[in-house]
N, C-alpha and C positions, 0 to 999 in steps of 0.2 A: 718646404711649404710651397704648394702649387699656386702661388698668388696670381701668376700670369694667366692661369686657366679659369679664374673665377669671374663670373659675370652675373647677369640678371637671374639665370636659373639657379645658380648656387646661392645667391643672396636670398632667393625665395625659400630655399631649404633652410638657410641660416636663420631667417626671421621666424619661420613657422615651426620648425622642429628643433634645430640646434640651440636656439635661444631658450626654449622651454626646458630642454635637457640641462643646459648650463645653469639656469636658475634653480633647478632641482638639486644639482650637484652643490651649488653654493649653499642652499638652504639646509641640506642634509650633511654637509661637511665632506661630501665625496660620493663616489659610486663604486661598489665592489667590482673587482676585475671579473668575477664569475657571475655577475648579474646576467640572467638569461637574456635580457633585452639587448645586451651588447656582446655577450660572449660568443654567440653564434653569428655567422655571416648573414643569416636570414632574420636575426633578431629585430624586433619592432623599432628599436632606437639605434640600430647599427649605423645607418647612413648619417644620422645627426652626430653620433659619437665619432665616426671617422672624420667628419668635418672639423669638430672641435679639436681632435687630436692633431689633424693636419695643420690647423691654424695655431698650434701650440697654446691653445686656451685651456687645456687640461694636461696634466702629466701624472705619471704613475708614482705613487709613494710605495716603494718596494716592500718596506717592512710590514705594511698593513694590507698590501695587495689592493690598494684603493686608488682610483683616479680622483685627483683633487683639482680644484679650479686655480687658474692663474689670473692675476690682475689684467683685465682687458686693455687698460690704458697703456700698458707696456708693449702691447701687441698691435694696437690699432694703427700706428703709423706705418707698419710694415704692410698693411693692406691698403690704407687710404692713399698714402703718398705715391706708391707705384701706379695706382689707378689714375691719379691726377696727372702724372707724367706722360701717360699714353695719349694725351691730346684732348682737344676741346670736346670731342664727341663722347669722352668718358667722364667729363666733369659732373654730369648729372648722376652717373652711377657711383662716383666717388662720394658724392653728397649722401646718397642713399645708404652706402656702407657706413658712413659716419653716424647716421641716425640709428642704424641697426646696432652699432657698437655702443651707442649711447644707452640703449635699453639694457645691455649687459652691464655697463658701468654703474647704472643705478642699482641693479641687483647686487653687484659686488659691494658697493658702498653701504648698502642696507645690512649686509651680513657682518656679524662680529668676527667671522673667520676670514675676512678679507686679507689677502696676502699671507695667510697662514701665520699671522703675527703682526706686530705694530709697525714694522719697518719694511720698506721696499727700496732696493737699489735700482736706479734707472741709468743705463749706460748710453753714452753718445749724445751729442748736441741736438740732433734731430729728434731722438726719442724723448729727451728732456723737454724740448719746446712743445712737442706734441702732448706730452703728459700735462704740462702746465696749462696749455690751452684747454685741455679736457676738463681739468678740475676747476679752472676759472669759469668755464662755460656752465658748470654745475653749481657755482656759487649762489647761495640763496640770500645771504644777509651782509657779510662783511669780508673785505679783502685788505690784508695788511702786508706791505712789502717794504724791504730795506735793501737798497742797492748802493754799494760803494762806487765811487766815481772813478773808473779806470778805463778810458778808451772806449766809450760806448759806441756800438756800431749803429749807423743810421738806419739800415734795413731792419735790424732787430728792434730798434726803438719804434719804427713805423708800424711794425707788426704788433708790438706791445700796445701802442696807442689804439690800434683798431680793436684788439682783443679786450683791453681794459675799458675802452669806450663803450663797447657793447654791453659789458657787465654794468657799467654806470647807468646806461640807458634802461637797464632792467630794474634800477632802483637800488643797486648794491652800494653800500657805503665803503669808501676806499680811502686809506691813508698810506702815504709813501714817504720813506726817509731817504735822503741822500746826504753825502758829505758836502760841506760848504763849497768845495771845488766844482760841484755840479753847476754852480751859478755862472761859471765861465764857459759852459758848453752850449753851443747853439743847438745841437741835436737834442740835448736834455730840455732846453727852454721850449723847443717846439713840442716835445712830448708833454711837458707840464702844462703848457697852454691848452693842449687838446683835452687833457683829462680834467683840469681844474674848471674848464668851461662847462663840464658836465657834472660838477659837484665834488670832485676829489679834493683831498687836502694833501699838500706836499710841504714838508719841512726839511731843513738841513741842519747838520751838526758838525762840529770840528772833529769829533772822536772817530776812530776807526771802528768799523763793524763789518760783519760778513753778510753775504746775501741770505735772505730768508723771505719766503712767501707763506702766509698763513691764510687758509680759506675757512671761513665760518668757524674759526677756532676749533676745527676738527682735524685738519690736515696741515702739517707744516712741511715745507720743502726747503732743504738746506743743501749746500755743496757736500759731496762726499769727501772722504779722507784723501782720495787720489787726485782731487782738484776739480775744476769746473766741468770736466768730461763725464763726471759721475754725480748724480744727485741722489739724495736720500729723502724718501717720503715717509713722514712720521705720523702715525695715527694714535699713538699712546697718549691718552687724555691728560695725564699728569705732566708729561714732558711737553706737550703742546701748550698747556696752561703756563708752564714755567717760561717757555719761549715768548709767549704773549706778554707775560709780566715784564720781561726784559725789554720787549718792544715799547710797552707803555711807559716805563721809566725813562727810556731814551727819548721817546716822543715828547715828554714833558720838558726836557731840556733843549729841544730843538727849536729852530726859528722858522717862521713861515717863509716859504720860497718866494711868494709873490710880494712880500714886503720889501720895498726898495728904499725905505726911508734912510736918510744920510746917517743918522745916529746908529741904526742897526747894521748898516753896511760897515761902518767904522768898527763896531764891536766884532763883527765877523772877521775883519782883517786882523784885529788884535788877537782873536782866538787862534787864527791860523799861525800868526807870528809866535804866539806862546807855545803852540804845539811843535813848531819847528825847533824852538829852543829846547823843549823837553826831549825831542829826538836826538839833538846834538849832545845834551848832557848825559842821556842814557847810553850813548855810544853806538847807536844803530847804524848799519851801513846805509848808504844813500838809497839803494833800491828798496830796502825795507821801509825807510822813512818816507820815501815818495809814495809807496803803496798805502801806508797808514794815513797819509794826508790826502790820498786820492788824486795825486797829480803825477805827471811824468817825472822821471829822474832829472830831466833838463830844467823843469820848472822848480823842482826842489832845490837844485843847485843855485838857481836864481834867488830863492829865499835866503839861502845861506850867504850868498854874495851881498845881499841887502843888509844882513845883520853885520857882516864884516865892515861894510861902509858905515853903518850906524854907530858901531863901537870902535871905529878907526883901528881895526885889526887887519893884519896882512895874512895871517894863517888861522886855521881853526884852533890851533893850540892857543894863540894869542886871544882869540875870541872867547874861548872857554875861560881863560885866566881873567880877562877883564870882566866878564859876566859874573864869575865867582867873586871877584873883589867887590862888585857892586850888589851882591846878594840876589842876582837874577836867577830864578829857577824855572820860569815858564808857568808858574802856578799863581802869579800875581793876578788879582782881579782887575779887569779893565775898568777905568774910571770915566770912560766917555771918549777915549781916543788917544790919550797920552800914553807913551811907552814907559816902561819901568825906569829907563835911564833918565828920562825927562822928569820923572816924579821924584827921583832920589835927590 
């Protein structure tokens, strides 16, 4: 892909002819390989076709001898990001390319054939962030996000605050879920302050959940099976509705982030204590338990040490035995701050 050779002249061709050809390909589900407009070097659409092919915005479906469209959001960062890196004199050009790709993205999302199916895999942190930025920028009504609390990066959170703040300023409704451990993060507090000031709602929960972003209840973005280096964009309506239902049920059980009342903070501490007990009883390894609580392994070890002191146990085996003798399961309902041992 000749990214470094693209400039204003190529963008002009891209906007005037390549975009129109791309929209036609999306609308018709493809363009035949032997279409006279592209088959001959002198074909009327050959220059635009060559550009789309060079940008990897179309590829050949060999069984049908048809060129089909590719999701432009997965390609955009490969054009826009390198342009931005070429210096201040290219910032304007980078912005124009982003706008040009925005036209294609709208055409893509209007088509039921987008991504040639309901799922798209996005590989690499930069491509994932670019894709998320694009779909959030196109959000029209509602943004739902769930983020487990595990070592949030300050730079990423700052970028998220800017991106989500722009969406809120457009009137988008936004709700975000974190784990209770997020309340101890200064970086997360700064992000929450920025978005709640613009109308977002943020809540926390003791339960473990995975990352998810849902845009307008049309697109859901979740981690891929290979981990956070791969994301899966889901457009299948029934599956997105199912994920939204899970979010809504979880949201109802969560507690407002901005509520700092003593009684609620006491209940949150009790919920985290109870989840630590459940992790111990279920026999999870410390790294797994820490992840499910959204804390570092060192912090989790501190929770366990507190329980040992509370139950006067020297080892985890003794701790489990004492809790078993007292009928402690980690499922006891908090009664306003007292622990299960004190209530027995």
